N, C-alpha and C positions, 0 to 999 in steps of 0.2 A: 502444670497445665502448661501445654505447649499452644504457642499461637502462631497464627499467620496473618499476612497484611496483603491487601488487593493493591498491585501494581498500579500506579498511575501512569496514563500517557503511554500504555503499552496495549497491541492488539495482537491476536493470535494469526499467524499466516496460515493460509490454505494450501496455498502451493507457490512455489519457486520455480521458474523456467528461464533458462539461457537459451537464445538463438543467436549464436553466432555468424550464421548465415544473414540475419537481418542487422546485427550489430546492436541486440536488444536484450534487455533483461527485463521479466515480468514478474510481478507479485500480485496474488490474488487473494482477496480476503471474503469470507462468507458475510453476507449482510441479510440476516434472516428476517429482518422486520423491513425488508426493502428500503423504500425511499426515506422513511424516517431513520434510517442508519446511514444510507448514503448520503443525506444531506448534511451530515457532520463530516464528512470525510472530503467533500468536493473542495476544489482549490487547496488540497493538504498535501503534504509532503510524508512519507514515512521513511525511517532509515532502518536497512535491513543488512546485517553483516558490514557495518560502517559504510552503506552505500545509501543514496537518496533517490527515492522513486517518487515520479510526480503521478498524482491521479490523472486518469486517462478517461475513465467512464465507468458504466457499471451494466450488467444484463439482469432484467427484471424478471425474466424467465428463470434463471436459475438462481437469482440472488447472490449475486457475485460481483464485487468491485474490483477494478483493476488499476494497477500502478505499473509503470514503466519507467525504465532508466536506459538512455542511450549509451552504448559502449564505446562508440568511434567518433561520436560528435559532441560538442558540449551541451550539458544540461542546464537549461536556464531556471536556475533556484538560487534565491538569494535568501540571506539571513536577515530578518527583520530584529531591529534593536530598538 
């Protein structure tokens, strides 16, 4: 029998956008359960393609959460030990 396991601390990315004109990259995540999903993501950082993206907000009409990364200035993200 073949087995599989559920990946821990991973999430599916809905979209990734680069806006060089704004010096910003964006990652969007679906949050189908609305606030119940979003409250687990607030004040969180996700890593995508070895880059850190900070939570910036969500749209309750489309149930999407948004994360952003500055390409030209510092990203204020710290590691908690």
